[in-house]
All heavy atoms as a GROMACS GRO file, in nm:
protein
  602
    1MET      N    1  -3.542   2.198 -14.157
    1MET     CA    2  -3.638   2.305 -14.159
    1MET      C    3  -3.684   2.332 -14.302
    1MET      O    4  -3.801   2.357 -14.326
    1MET     CB    5  -3.576   2.430 -14.098
    1MET     CG    6  -3.674   2.543 -14.091
    1MET     SD    7  -3.614   2.663 -13.977
    1MET     CE    8  -3.712   2.797 -14.023
    2ASP      N    9  -3.594   2.328 -14.397
    2ASP     CA   10  -3.628   2.350 -14.537
    2ASP      C   11  -3.723   2.241 -14.586
    2ASP      O   12  -3.815   2.268 -14.663
    2ASP     CB   13  -3.499   2.353 -14.620
    2ASP     CG   14  -3.526   2.393 -14.763
    2ASP    OD1   15  -3.618   2.477 -14.783
    2ASP    OD2   16  -3.458   2.342 -14.853
    3ASN      N   17  -3.702   2.119 -14.538
    3ASN     CA   18  -3.787   2.006 -14.576
    3ASN      C   19  -3.930   2.026 -14.525
    3ASN      O   20  -4.027   1.994 -14.593
    3ASN     CB   21  -3.726   1.876 -14.523
    3ASN     CG   22  -3.796   1.754 -14.582
    3ASN    OD1   23  -3.862   1.765 -14.683
    3ASN    ND2   24  -3.778   1.640 -14.517
    4LYS      N   25  -3.943   2.083 -14.404
    4LYS     CA   26  -4.075   2.105 -14.345
    4LYS      C   27  -4.152   2.210 -14.425
    4LYS      O   28  -4.270   2.195 -14.453
    4LYS     CB   29  -4.061   2.148 -14.199
    4LYS     CG   30  -4.192   2.152 -14.125
    4LYS     CD   31  -4.170   2.177 -13.979
    4LYS     CE   32  -4.301   2.162 -13.905
    4LYS     NZ   33  -4.286   2.184 -13.764
    5ASN      N   34  -4.085   2.320 -14.466
    5ASN     CA   35  -4.150   2.423 -14.547
    5ASN      C   36  -4.192   2.367 -14.682
    5ASN      O   37  -4.300   2.400 -14.733
    5ASN     CB   38  -4.056   2.543 -14.568
    5ASN     CG   39  -4.046   2.629 -14.444
    5ASN    OD1   40  -4.132   2.623 -14.357
    5ASN    ND2   41  -3.940   2.707 -14.436
    6ASN      N   42  -4.108   2.284 -14.740
    6ASN     CA   43  -4.138   2.223 -14.869
    6ASN      C   44  -4.261   2.133 -14.856
    6ASN      O   45  -4.347   2.130 -14.944
    6ASN     CB   46  -4.016   2.145 -14.918
    6ASN     CG   47  -4.028   2.106 -15.065
    6ASN    OD1   48  -4.115   2.154 -15.134
    6ASN    ND2   49  -3.939   2.017 -15.108
    7HIS      N   50  -4.269   2.059 -14.745
    7HIS     CA   51  -4.383   1.970 -14.720
    7HIS      C   52  -4.511   2.052 -14.704
    7HIS      O   53  -4.617   2.015 -14.757
    7HIS     CB   54  -4.355   1.884 -14.595
    7HIS     CG   55  -4.460   1.782 -14.568
    7HIS    ND1   56  -4.488   1.680 -14.658
    7HIS    CD2   57  -4.546   1.765 -14.464
    7HIS    CE1   58  -4.586   1.605 -14.608
    7HIS    NE2   59  -4.622   1.656 -14.490
    8ASN      N   60  -4.504   2.166 -14.632
    8ASN     CA   61  -4.621   2.253 -14.614
    8ASN      C   62  -4.667   2.311 -14.748
    8ASN      O   63  -4.787   2.323 -14.773
    8ASN     CB   64  -4.590   2.367 -14.517
    8ASN     CG   65  -4.588   2.320 -14.372
    8ASN    OD1   66  -4.642   2.215 -14.340
    8ASN    ND2   67  -4.526   2.398 -14.286
    9ASP      N   68  -4.572   2.346 -14.834
    9ASP     CA   69  -4.607   2.399 -14.965
    9ASP      C   70  -4.682   2.295 -15.048
    9ASP      O   71  -4.779   2.326 -15.116
    9ASP     CB   72  -4.482   2.445 -15.040
    9ASP     CG   73  -4.423   2.574 -14.982
    9ASP    OD1   74  -4.497   2.644 -14.908
    9ASP    OD2   75  -4.306   2.603 -15.011
   10LYS      N   76  -4.636   2.168 -15.039
   10LYS     CA   77  -4.704   2.061 -15.114
   10LYS      C   78  -4.846   2.039 -15.060
   10LYS      O   79  -4.939   2.017 -15.137
   10LYS     CB   80  -4.624   1.931 -15.106
   10LYS     CG   81  -4.500   1.934 -15.193
   10LYS     CD   82  -4.429   1.801 -15.191
   10LYS     CE   83  -4.306   1.806 -15.280
   10LYS     NZ   84  -4.232   1.680 -15.281
   11ASP      N   85  -4.859   2.048 -14.927
   11ASP     CA   86  -4.992   2.033 -14.869
   11ASP      C   87  -5.086   2.144 -14.917
   11ASP      O   88  -5.202   2.120 -14.949
   11ASP     CB   89  -4.984   2.036 -14.716
   11ASP     CG   90  -4.928   1.906 -14.658
   11ASP    OD1   91  -4.922   1.806 -14.733
   11ASP    OD2   92  -4.890   1.906 -14.540
   12ARG      N   93  -5.032   2.265 -14.921
   12ARG     CA   94  -5.113   2.377 -14.968
   12ARG      C   95  -5.151   2.359 -15.114
   12ARG      O   96  -5.264   2.389 -15.153
   12ARG     CB   97  -5.036   2.509 -14.952
   12ARG     CG   98  -5.028   2.555 -14.809
   12ARG     CD   99  -4.967   2.692 -14.801
   12ARG     NE  100  -4.919   2.717 -14.666
   12ARG     CZ  101  -4.814   2.787 -14.636
   12ARG    NH1  102  -4.739   2.841 -14.731
   12ARG    NH2  103  -4.780   2.806 -14.510
   13GLU      N  104  -5.059   2.312 -15.195
   13GLU     CA  105  -5.088   2.288 -15.336
   13GLU      C  106  -5.197   2.184 -15.352
   13GLU      O  107  -5.291   2.202 -15.431
   13GLU     CB  108  -4.962   2.239 -15.410
   13GLU     CG  109  -4.881   2.348 -15.473
   13GLU     CD  110  -4.766   2.291 -15.553
   13GLU    OE1  111  -4.787   2.198 -15.633
   13GLU    OE2  112  -4.654   2.341 -15.534
   14GLN      N  113  -5.186   2.075 -15.277
   14GLN     CA  114  -5.287   1.969 -15.288
   14GLN      C  115  -5.424   2.020 -15.241
   14GLN      O  116  -5.526   1.988 -15.301
   14GLN     CB  117  -5.244   1.847 -15.207
   14GLN     CG  118  -5.130   1.771 -15.273
   14GLN     CD  119  -5.086   1.650 -15.192
   14GLN    OE1  120  -5.129   1.634 -15.077
   14GLN    NE2  121  -5.002   1.568 -15.251
   15GLU      N  122  -5.424   2.098 -15.134
   15GLU     CA  123  -5.550   2.153 -15.084
   15GLU      C  124  -5.611   2.247 -15.188
   15GLU      O  125  -5.731   2.244 -15.214
   15GLU     CB  126  -5.526   2.228 -14.952
   15GLU     CG  127  -5.652   2.278 -14.886
   15GLU     CD  128  -5.745   2.166 -14.840
   15GLU    OE1  129  -5.696   2.057 -14.804
   15GLU    OE2  130  -5.866   2.189 -14.843
   16TYR      N  131  -5.526   2.328 -15.251
   16TYR     CA  132  -5.574   2.420 -15.355
   16TYR      C  133  -5.631   2.343 -15.473
   16TYR      O  134  -5.738   2.376 -15.526
   16TYR     CB  135  -5.459   2.511 -15.401
   16TYR     CG  136  -5.497   2.601 -15.516
   16TYR    CD1  137  -5.576   2.713 -15.494
   16TYR    CD2  138  -5.457   2.572 -15.646
   16TYR    CE1  139  -5.613   2.795 -15.598
   16TYR    CE2  140  -5.494   2.653 -15.751
   16TYR     CZ  141  -5.571   2.764 -15.727
   16TYR     OH  142  -5.607   2.845 -15.831
   17MET      N  143  -5.561   2.238 -15.513
   17MET     CA  144  -5.608   2.158 -15.625
   17MET      C  145  -5.741   2.090 -15.592
   17MET      O  146  -5.830   2.080 -15.675
   17MET     CB  147  -5.503   2.053 -15.666
   17MET     CG  148  -5.380   2.112 -15.729
   17MET     SD  149  -5.416   2.206 -15.877
   17MET     CE  150  -5.459   2.074 -15.988
   18LYS      N  151  -5.753   2.045 -15.467
   18LYS     CA  152  -5.875   1.978 -15.425
   18LYS      C  153  -5.993   2.076 -15.432
   18LYS      O  154  -6.100   2.043 -15.484
   18LYS     CB  155  -5.857   1.926 -15.282
   18LYS     CG  156  -5.954   1.816 -15.245
   18LYS     CD  157  -5.931   1.768 -15.104
   18LYS     CE  158  -5.798   1.693 -15.094
   18LYS     NZ  159  -5.776   1.638 -14.959
   19THR      N  160  -5.974   2.198 -15.381
   19THR     CA  161  -6.084   2.294 -15.386
   19THR      C  162  -6.113   2.337 -15.529
   19THR      O  163  -6.228   2.359 -15.566
   19THR     CB  164  -6.054   2.419 -15.300
   19THR    OG1  165  -5.930   2.474 -15.341
   19THR    CG2  166  -6.048   2.385 -15.153
   20SER      N  167  -6.011   2.347 -15.612
   20SER     CA  168  -6.033   2.384 -15.752
   20SER      C  169  -6.116   2.278 -15.824
   20SER      O  170  -6.206   2.309 -15.901
   20SER     CB  171  -5.901   2.403 -15.825
   20SER     OG  172  -5.831   2.513 -15.772
   21GLU      N  173  -6.085   2.151 -15.799
   21GLU     CA  174  -6.162   2.043 -15.860
   21GLU      C  175  -6.307   2.046 -15.814
   21GLU      O  176  -6.399   2.022 -15.891
   21GLU     CB  177  -6.099   1.908 -15.829
   21GLU     CG  178  -5.969   1.882 -15.904
   21GLU     CD  179  -5.901   1.752 -15.861
   21GLU    OE1  180  -5.958   1.680 -15.777
   21GLU    OE2  181  -5.791   1.726 -15.912
   22GLN      N  182  -6.328   2.076 -15.685
   22GLN     CA  183  -6.465   2.083 -15.633
   22GLN      C  184  -6.542   2.196 -15.700
   22GLN      O  185  -6.660   2.182 -15.733
   22GLN     CB  186  -6.463   2.103 -15.481
   22GLN     CG  187  -6.417   1.982 -15.404
   22GLN     CD  188  -6.399   2.011 -15.256
   22GLN    OE1  189  -6.410   2.125 -15.214
   22GLN    NE2  190  -6.369   1.908 -15.179
   23GLU      N  191  -6.474   2.307 -15.723
   23GLU     CA  192  -6.542   2.418 -15.789
   23GLU      C  193  -6.575   2.384 -15.934
   23GLU      O  194  -6.676   2.427 -15.986
   23GLU     CB  195  -6.455   2.544 -15.782
   23GLU     CG  196  -6.449   2.603 -15.642
   23GLU     CD  197  -6.354   2.721 -15.633
   23GLU    OE1  198  -6.299   2.762 -15.737
   23GLU    OE2  199  -6.335   2.771 -15.522
   24LEU      N  200  -6.487   2.307 -15.998
   24LEU     CA  201  -6.514   2.268 -16.136
   24LEU      C  202  -6.632   2.171 -16.144
   24LEU      O  203  -6.704   2.168 -16.244
   24LEU     CB  204  -6.390   2.203 -16.198
   24LEU     CG  205  -6.276   2.298 -16.234
   24LEU    CD1  206  -6.156   2.218 -16.283
   24LEU    CD2  207  -6.320   2.396 -16.340
   25ASP      N  208  -6.649   2.090 -16.041
   25ASP     CA  209  -6.758   1.993 -16.041
   25ASP      C  210  -6.894   2.058 -16.024
   25ASP      O  211  -6.996   1.998 -16.057
   25ASP     CB  212  -6.737   1.889 -15.930
   25ASP     CG  213  -6.623   1.793 -15.964
   25ASP    OD1  214  -6.586   1.786 -16.083
   25ASP    OD2  215  -6.572   1.726 -15.872
   26ARG      N  216  -6.897   2.178 -15.971
   26ARG     CA  217  -7.026   2.247 -15.952
   26ARG      C  218  -7.089   2.274 -16.088
   26ARG      O  219  -7.024   2.319 -16.180
   26ARG     CB  220  -7.007   2.380 -15.881
   26ARG     CG  221  -6.971   2.368 -15.737
   26ARG     CD  222  -6.972   2.502 -15.672
   26ARG     NE  223  -6.898   2.498 -15.546
   26ARG     CZ  224  -6.844   2.603 -15.490
   26ARG    NH1  225  -6.853   2.720 -15.547
   26ARG    NH2  226  -6.780   2.592 -15.377
   27LYS      N  227  -7.216   2.246 -16.097
   27LYS     CA  228  -7.286   2.268 -16.223
   27LYS      C  229  -7.343   2.410 -16.223
   27LYS      O  230  -7.390   2.457 -16.122
   27LYS     CB  231  -7.397   2.166 -16.240
   27LYS     CG  232  -7.344   2.026 -16.256
   27LYS     CD  233  -7.453   1.928 -16.280
   27LYS     CE  234  -7.392   1.789 -16.298
   27LYS     NZ  235  -7.492   1.688 -16.315
   28PRO      N  236  -7.340   2.475 -16.338
   28PRO     CA  237  -7.400   2.609 -16.346
   28PRO      C  238  -7.552   2.598 -16.328
   28PRO      O  239  -7.610   2.491 -16.350
   28PRO     CB  240  -7.364   2.657 -16.486
   28PRO     CG  241  -7.338   2.534 -16.564
   28PRO     CD  242  -7.286   2.432 -16.466
   29PRO      N  243  -7.616   2.707 -16.289
   29PRO     CA  244  -7.761   2.701 -16.274
   29PRO      C  245  -7.827   2.666 -16.408
   29PRO      O  246  -7.775   2.699 -16.514
   29PRO     CB  247  -7.799   2.843 -16.230
   29PRO     CG  248  -7.679   2.927 -16.253
   29PRO     CD  249  -7.560   2.836 -16.259
   30ALA      N  250  -7.937   2.598 -16.399
   30ALA     CA  251  -8.005   2.552 -16.520
   30ALA      C  252  -8.045   2.671 -16.606
   30ALA      O  253  -8.106   2.765 -16.558
   30ALA     CB  254  -8.129   2.472 -16.482
   31GLU      N  255  -8.007   2.665 -16.732
   31GLU     CA  256  -8.042   2.773 -16.823
   31GLU      C  257  -8.169   2.736 -16.897
   31GLU      O  258  -8.179   2.629 -16.956
   31GLU     CB  259  -7.928   2.796 -16.922
   31GLU     CG  260  -7.802   2.847 -16.858
   31GLU     CD  261  -7.692   2.873 -16.960
   31GLU    OE1  262  -7.723   2.878 -17.080
   31GLU    OE2  263  -7.576   2.887 -16.918
   32LYS      N  264  -8.263   2.826 -16.895
   32LYS     CA  265  -8.389   2.801 -16.962
   32LYS      C  266  -8.377   2.848 -17.106
   32LYS      O  267  -8.321   2.952 -17.134
   32LYS     CB  268  -8.502   2.875 -16.891
   32LYS     CG  269  -8.525   2.826 -16.750
   32LYS     CD  270  -8.636   2.902 -16.684
   32LYS     CE  271  -8.653   2.854 -16.541
   32LYS     NZ  272  -8.753   2.932 -16.470
   33GLU      N  273  -8.433   2.770 -17.194
   33GLU     CA  274  -8.427   2.806 -17.336
   33GLU      C  275  -8.548   2.891 -17.372
   33GLU      O  276  -8.656   2.875 -17.317
   33GLU     CB  277  -8.424   2.679 -17.422
   33GLU     CG  278  -8.295   2.602 -17.409
   33GLU     CD  279  -8.289   2.485 -17.505
   33GLU    OE1  280  -8.365   2.484 -17.603
   33GLU    OE2  281  -8.209   2.394 -17.480
   34GLY      N  282  -8.528   2.979 -17.467
   34GLY     CA  283  -8.637   3.062 -17.515
   34GLY      C  284  -8.656   3.187 -17.431
   34GLY      O  285  -8.584   3.212 -17.335
   35LEU      N  286  -8.755   3.262 -17.468
   35LEU     CA  287  -8.783   3.387 -17.397
   35LEU      C  288  -8.867   3.360 -17.274
   35LEU      O  289  -8.953   3.272 -17.273
   35LEU     CB  290  -8.858   3.483 -17.489
   35LEU     CG  291  -8.782   3.531 -17.613
   35LEU    CD1  292  -8.874   3.616 -17.699
   35LEU    CD2  293  -8.660   3.610 -17.572
   36GLU      N  294  -8.843   3.438 -17.171
   36GLU     CA  295  -8.923   3.427 -17.049
   36GLU      C  296  -9.007   3.552 -17.034
   36GLU      O  297  -8.966   3.661 -17.072
   36GLU     CB  298  -8.832   3.413 -16.927
   36GLU     CG  299  -8.763   3.280 -16.917
   36GLU     CD  300  -8.686   3.267 -16.787
   36GLU    OE1  301  -8.739   3.310 -16.683
   36GLU    OE2  302  -8.574   3.218 -16.791
   37GLU      N  303  -9.125   3.535 -16.978
   37GLU     CA  304  -9.209   3.650 -16.951
   37GLU      C  305  -9.144   3.732 -16.839
   37GLU      O  306  -9.102   3.677 -16.738
   37GLU     CB  307  -9.348   3.605 -16.904
   37GLU     CG  308  -9.433   3.544 -17.012
   37GLU     CD  309  -9.483   3.648 -17.110
   37GLU    OE1  310  -9.508   3.762 -17.069
   37GLU    OE2  311  -9.497   3.613 -17.229
   38PRO      N  312  -9.137   3.863 -16.855
   38PRO     CA  313  -9.082   3.945 -16.747
   38PRO      C  314  -9.177   3.944 -16.627
   38PRO      O  315  -9.300   3.935 -16.644
   38PRO     CB  316  -9.072   4.085 -16.808
   38PRO     CG  317  -9.164   4.084 -16.924
   38PRO     CD  318  -9.173   3.942 -16.972
   39LYS      N  319  -9.120   3.949 -16.511
   39LYS     CA  320  -9.202   3.948 -16.390
   39LYS      C  321  -9.253   4.089 -16.364
   39LYS      O  322  -9.177   4.178 -16.331
   39LYS     CB  323  -9.121   3.898 -16.270
   39LYS     CG  324  -9.080   3.754 -16.283
   39LYS     CD  325  -9.000   3.708 -16.165
   39LYS     CE  326  -8.958   3.564 -16.180
   39LYS     NZ  327  -8.872   3.519 -16.073
   40LYS      N  328  -9.383   4.107 -16.383
   40LYS     CA  329  -9.444   4.238 -16.361
   40LYS      C  330  -9.559   4.221 -16.264
   40LYS      O  331  -9.632   4.123 -16.269
   40LYS     CB  332  -9.495   4.298 -16.492
   40LYS     CG  333  -9.384   4.339 -16.586
   40LYS     CD  334  -9.441   4.415 -16.703
   40LYS     CE  335  -9.328   4.462 -16.793
   40LYS     NZ  336  -9.377   4.538 -16.906
   41THR      N  337  -9.575   4.320 -16.179
   41THR     CA  338  -9.683   4.313 -16.082
   41THR      C  339  -9.797   4.406 -16.119
   41THR      O  340  -9.890   4.422 -16.044
   41THR     CB  341  -9.631   4.351 -15.942
   41THR    OG1  342  -9.576   4.483 -15.948
   41THR    CG2  343  -9.526   4.253 -15.895
   42GLY      N  344  -9.789   4.471 -16.235
   42GLY     CA  345  -9.892   4.565 -16.274
   42GLY      C  346  -9.861   4.703 -16.218
   42GLY      O  347  -9.750   4.731 -16.175
   43TYR      N  348  -9.960   4.790 -16.221
   43TYR     CA  349  -9.939   4.926 -16.172
   43TYR      C  350  -9.935   4.927 -16.020
   43TYR      O  351 -10.014   4.858 -15.955
   43TYR     CB  352 -10.052   5.018 -16.219
   43TYR     CG  353 -10.049   5.044 -16.368
   43TYR    CD1  354 -10.142   4.987 -16.452
   43TYR    CD2  355  -9.952   5.126 -16.422
   43TYR    CE1  356 -10.140   5.012 -16.588
   43TYR    CE2  357  -9.948   5.152 -16.558
   43TYR     CZ  358 -10.043   5.094 -16.640
   43TYR     OH  359 -10.040   5.118 -16.774
   44PRO      N  360  -9.850   5.008 -15.961
   44PRO     CA  361  -9.857   5.023 -15.815
   44PRO      C  362  -9.987   5.095 -15.777
   44PRO      O  363 -10.044   5.168 -15.859
   44PRO     CB  364  -9.734   5.108 -15.781
   44PRO     CG  365  -9.680   5.158 -15.909
   44PRO     CD  366  -9.739   5.079 -16.020
   45PRO      N  367 -10.036   5.075 -15.656
   45PRO     CA  368 -10.166   5.131 -15.617
   45PRO      C  369 -10.178   5.283 -15.635
   45PRO      O  370 -10.281   5.332 -15.679
   45PRO     CB  371 -10.179   5.093 -15.470
   45PRO     CG  372 -10.092   4.974 -15.454
   45PRO     CD  373  -9.980   4.992 -15.551
   46LEU      N  374 -10.073   5.356 -15.604
   46LEU     CA  375 -10.081   5.502 -15.617
   46LEU      C  376 -10.098   5.543 -15.763
   46LEU      O  377 -10.180   5.628 -15.796
   46LEU     CB  378  -9.954   5.566 -15.560
   46LEU     CG  379  -9.948   5.720 -15.566
   46LEU    CD1  380 -10.061   5.779 -15.483
   46LEU    CD2  381  -9.814   5.769 -15.518
   47GLN      N  382 -10.024   5.480 -15.852
   47GLN     CA  383 -10.034   5.512 -15.994
   47GLN      C  384 -10.173   5.475 -16.046
   47GLN      O  385 -10.231   5.549 -16.125
   47GLN     CB  386  -9.926   5.439 -16.071
   47GLN     CG  387  -9.913   5.483 -16.214
   47GLN     CD  388  -9.796   5.417 -16.285
   47GLN    OE1  389  -9.731   5.331 -16.229
   47GLN    NE2  390  -9.771   5.457 -16.407
   48LEU      N  391 -10.225   5.362 -16.003
   48LEU     CA  392 -10.358   5.320 -16.045
   48LEU      C  393 -10.463   5.420 -15.996
   48LEU      O  394 -10.554   5.458 -16.071
   48LEU     CB  395 -10.388   5.180 -15.990
   48LEU     CG  396 -10.514   5.113 -16.041
   48LEU    CD1  397 -10.507   5.093 -16.191
   48LEU    CD2  398 -10.534   4.981 -15.971
   49GLY      N  399 -10.447   5.469 -15.875
   49GLY     CA  400 -10.539   5.568 -15.820
   49GLY      C  401 -10.536   5.698 -15.900
   49GLY      O  402 -10.640   5.760 -15.925
   50LEU      N  403 -10.415   5.742 -15.938
   50LEU     CA  404 -10.404   5.865 -16.017
   50LEU      C  405 -10.468   5.849 -16.155
   50LEU      O  406 -10.532   5.942 -16.205
   50LEU     CB  407 -10.257   5.905 -16.032
   50LEU     CG  408 -10.189   5.957 -15.905
   50LEU    CD1  409 -10.040   5.979 -15.930
   50LEU    CD2  410 -10.255   6.085 -15.860
   51ILE      N  411 -10.455   5.732 -16.214
   51ILE     CA  412 -10.516   5.708 -16.346
   51ILE      C  413 -10.669   5.713 -16.334
   51ILE      O  414 -10.737   5.777 -16.415
   51ILE     CB  415 -10.468   5.573 -16.403
   51ILE    CG1  416 -10.320   5.582 -16.439
   51ILE    CG2  417 -10.551   5.533 -16.523
   51ILE    CD1  418 -10.257   5.450 -16.476
   52VAL      N  419 -10.723   5.648 -16.234
   52VAL     CA  420 -10.869   5.648 -16.214
   52VAL      C  421 -10.919   5.790 -16.188
   52VAL      O  422 -11.022   5.834 -16.243
   52VAL     CB  423 -10.908   5.553 -16.098
   52VAL    CG1  424 -11.053   5.571 -16.059
   52VAL    CG2  425 -10.880   5.409 -16.137
   53PHE      N  426 -10.844   5.867 -16.107
   53PHE     CA  427 -10.883   6.004 -16.077
   53PHE      C  428 -10.883   6.090 -16.203
   53PHE      O  429 -10.975   6.168 -16.228
   53PHE     CB  430 -10.786   6.063 -15.972
   53PHE     CG  431 -10.813   6.208 -15.940
   53PHE    CD1  432 -10.919   6.243 -15.860
   53PHE    CD2  433 -10.731   6.306 -15.992
   53PHE    CE1  434 -10.944   6.376 -15.831
   53PHE    CE2  435 -10.754   6.440 -15.964
   53PHE     CZ  436 -10.861   6.475 -15.883
   54ALA      N  437 -10.779   6.076 -16.285
   54ALA     CA  438 -10.769   6.156 -16.408
   54ALA      C  439 -10.885   6.124 -16.503
   54ALA      O  440 -10.945   6.215 -16.563
   54ALA     CB  441 -10.635   6.130 -16.477
   55ILE      N  442 -10.919   5.997 -16.516
   55ILE     CA  443 -11.031   5.958 -16.603
   55ILE      C  444 -11.162   6.014 -16.549
   55ILE      O  445 -11.245   6.067 -16.625
   55ILE     CB  446 -11.037   5.805 -16.619
   55ILE    CG1  447 -10.916   5.757 -16.700
   55ILE    CG2  448 -11.168   5.761 -16.684
   55ILE    CD1  449 -10.902   5.607 -16.709
   56ALA      N  450 -11.181   6.009 -16.417
   56ALA     CA  451 -11.304   6.062 -16.357
   56ALA      C  452 -11.315   6.212 -16.380
   56ALA      O  453 -11.424   6.263 -16.413
   56ALA     CB  454 -11.306   6.030 -16.207
   57VAL      N  455 -11.205   6.285 -16.366
   57VAL     CA  456 -11.208   6.430 -16.388
   57VAL      C  457 -11.242   6.460 -16.534
   57VAL      O  458 -11.324   6.549 -16.562
   57VAL     CB  459 -11.072   6.494 -16.348
   57VAL    CG1  460 -11.061   6.636 -16.399
   57VAL    CG2  461 -11.055   6.489 -16.198
   58LEU      N  462 -11.182   6.386 -16.627
   58LEU     CA  463 -11.213   6.409 -16.768
   58LEU      C  464 -11.360   6.382 -16.799
   58LEU      O  465 -11.424   6.456 -16.875
   58LEU     CB  466 -11.123   6.321 -16.856
   58LEU     CG  467 -10.976   6.362 -16.862
   58LEU    CD1  468 -10.896   6.258 -16.941
   58LEU    CD2  469 -10.961   6.499 -16.923
   59VAL      N  470 -11.416   6.279 -16.740
   59VAL     CA  471 -11.558   6.247 -16.763
   59VAL      C  472 -11.647   6.358 -16.706
   59VAL      O  473 -11.742   6.403 -16.772
   59VAL     CB  474 -11.592   6.110 -16.700
   59VAL    CG1  475 -11.742   6.087 -16.695
   59VAL    CG2  476 -11.524   5.998 -16.777
   60ILE      N  477 -11.616   6.406 -16.585
   60ILE     CA  478 -11.698   6.512 -16.524
   60ILE      C  479 -11.689   6.640 -16.605
   60ILE      O  480 -11.790   6.707 -16.630
   60ILE     CB  481 -11.654   6.534 -16.377
   60ILE    CG1  482 -11.696   6.412 -16.294
   60ILE    CG2  483 -11.715   6.661 -16.320
   60ILE    CD1  484 -11.640   6.413 -16.152
   61VAL      N  485 -11.569   6.677 -16.648
   61VAL     CA  486 -11.553   6.798 -16.729
   61VAL      C  487 -11.627   6.783 -16.861
   61VAL      O  488 -11.691   6.877 -16.910
   61VAL     CB  489 -11.403   6.831 -16.750
   61VAL    CG1  490 -11.384   6.940 -16.855
   61VAL    CG2  491 -11.340   6.873 -16.619
   62GLY      N  492 -11.622   6.663 -16.919
   62GLY     CA  493 -11.696   6.639 -17.044
   62GLY      C  494 -11.845   6.657 -17.026
   62GLY      O  495 -11.912   6.721 -17.109
   63PHE      N  496 -11.901   6.602 -16.919
   63PHE     CA  497 -12.043   6.620 -16.891
   63PHE      C  498 -12.075   6.766 -16.864
   63PHE      O  499 -12.179   6.818 -16.907
   63PHE     CB  500 -12.088   6.535 -16.771
   63PHE     CG  501 -12.127   6.396 -16.808
   63PHE    CD1  502 -12.048   6.288 -16.773
   63PHE    CD2  503 -12.245   6.372 -16.878
   63PHE    CE1  504 -12.084   6.159 -16.806
   63PHE    CE2  505 -12.283   6.242 -16.912
   63PHE     CZ  506 -12.202   6.136 -16.876
   64ALA      N  507 -11.988   6.834 -16.792
   64ALA     CA  508 -12.011   6.975 -16.758
   64ALA      C  509 -12.017   7.060 -16.883
   64ALA      O  510 -12.105   7.148 -16.896
   64ALA     CB  511 -11.901   7.025 -16.665
   65ILE      N  512 -11.927   7.036 -16.975
   65ILE     CA  513 -11.929   7.113 -17.100
   65ILE      C  514 -12.051   7.074 -17.183
   65ILE      O  515 -12.119   7.160 -17.242
   65ILE     CB  516 -11.798   7.092 -17.179
   65ILE    CG1  517 -11.682   7.158 -17.105
   65ILE    CG2  518 -11.811   7.146 -17.320
   65ILE    CD1  519 -11.546   7.129 -17.164
   66GLY      N  520 -12.083   6.946 -17.186
   66GLY     CA  521 -12.197   6.898 -17.264
   66GLY      C  522 -12.330   6.952 -17.214
   66GLY      O  523 -12.420   6.981 -17.293
   67PHE      N  524 -12.346   6.965 -17.084
   67PHE     CA  525 -12.472   7.013 -17.028
   67PHE      C  526 -12.466   7.162 -16.994
   67PHE      O  527 -12.553   7.214 -16.926
   67PHE     CB  528 -12.510   6.933 -16.903
   67PHE     CG  529 -12.555   6.793 -16.936
   67PHE    CD1  530 -12.475   6.683 -16.905
   67PHE    CD2  531 -12.677   6.771 -16.998
   67PHE    CE1  532 -12.517   6.555 -16.934
   67PHE    CE2  533 -12.720   6.643 -17.028
   67PHE     CZ  534 -12.639   6.534 -16.997
   68ASP      N  535 -12.361   7.229 -17.041
   68ASP     CA  536 -12.346   7.374 -17.027
   68ASP      C  537 -12.347   7.419 -16.880
   68ASP      O  538 -12.414   7.516 -16.844
   68ASP     CB  539 -12.455   7.447 -17.108
   68ASP     CG  540 -12.418   7.592 -17.133
   68ASP    OD1  541 -12.297   7.622 -17.139
   68ASP    OD2  542 -12.511   7.674 -17.146
   69TRP      N  543 -12.276   7.348 -16.794
   69TRP     CA  544 -12.268   7.386 -16.653
   69TRP      C  545 -12.187   7.514 -16.634
   69TRP      O  546 -12.202   7.582 -16.534
   69TRP     CB  547 -12.204   7.276 -16.570
   69TRP     CG  548 -12.289   7.151 -16.553
   69TRP    CD1  549 -12.418   7.135 -16.592
   69TRP    CD2  550 -12.249   7.029 -16.494
   69TRP    NE1  551 -12.462   7.009 -16.562
   69TRP    CE2  552 -12.358   6.941 -16.500
   69TRP    CE3  553 -12.131   6.983 -16.436
   69TRP    CZ2  554 -12.354   6.812 -16.451
   69TRP    CZ3  555 -12.128   6.856 -16.386
   69TRP    CH2  556 -12.237   6.769 -16.393
   70PHE      N  557 -12.099   7.545 -16.728
   70PHE     CA  558 -12.013   7.661 -16.713
   70PHE      C  559 -12.070   7.784 -16.781
   70PHE      O  560 -12.012   7.891 -16.777
   70PHE     CB  561 -11.872   7.632 -16.769
   70PHE     CG  562 -11.803   7.515 -16.705
   70PHE    CD1  563 -11.761   7.407 -16.781
   70PHE    CD2  564 -11.779   7.512 -16.568
   70PHE    CE1  565 -11.696   7.300 -16.721
   70PHE    CE2  566 -11.716   7.405 -16.509
   70PHE     CZ  567 -11.674   7.298 -16.584
   71GLY      N  568 -12.182   7.770 -16.849
   71GLY     CA  569 -12.244   7.882 -16.917
   71GLY      C  570 -12.168   7.926 -17.039
   71GLY      O  571 -12.176   8.044 -17.078
   72LEU      N  572 -12.095   7.837 -17.100
   72LEU     CA  573 -12.015   7.875 -17.216
   72LEU      C  574 -12.100   7.900 -17.340
   72LEU      O  575 -12.068   7.984 -17.423
   72LEU     CB  576 -11.912   7.764 -17.249
   72LEU     CG  577 -11.809   7.736 -17.141
   72LEU    CD1  578 -11.723   7.615 -17.182
   72LEU    CD2  579 -11.720   7.858 -17.122
   73PHE      N  580 -12.209   7.825 -17.352
   73PHE     CA  581 -12.290   7.834 -17.473
   73PHE      C  582 -12.425   7.901 -17.446
   73PHE      O  583 -12.520   7.885 -17.518
   73PHE     CB  584 -12.313   7.695 -17.532
   73PHE     CG  585 -12.184   7.618 -17.553
   73PHE    CD1  586 -12.155   7.506 -17.477
   73PHE    CD2  587 -12.091   7.659 -17.646
   73PHE    CE1  588 -12.036   7.436 -17.495
   73PHE    CE2  589 -11.972   7.591 -17.665
   73PHE     CZ  590 -11.946   7.477 -17.588
   74GLY      N  591 -12.433   7.975 -17.337
   74GLY     CA  592 -12.561   8.040 -17.302
   74GLY      C  593 -12.593   8.155 -17.395
   74GLY      O  594 -12.507   8.211 -17.460
   75ASN      N  595 -12.723   8.191 -17.397
   75ASN     CA  596 -12.762   8.300 -17.483
   75ASN      C  597 -12.785   8.424 -17.404
   75ASN      O  598 -12.804   8.460 -17.311
   75ASN     CB  599 -12.885   8.271 -17.568
   75ASN     CG  600 -12.962   8.148 -17.530
   75ASN    OD1  601 -12.929   8.080 -17.436
   75ASN    ND2  602 -13.063   8.120 -17.609
   0.00000   0.00000   0.00000
């Protein structure tokens, strides 16, 4: 019985060594040299919409003040 346990232990050792060698044979993923451009998709649609809206409001307010729509510079 002791001989059978010893034989099973050797089998386990060999199996472990076999899997360890296979893991060592695996090559790491290819490393790219130099800097890479970050992956960006630009502004999300909601943020882009808010930017366009803010610019439009500023332009309208600018025209309103320029053409005295608010009566600020009236006599």
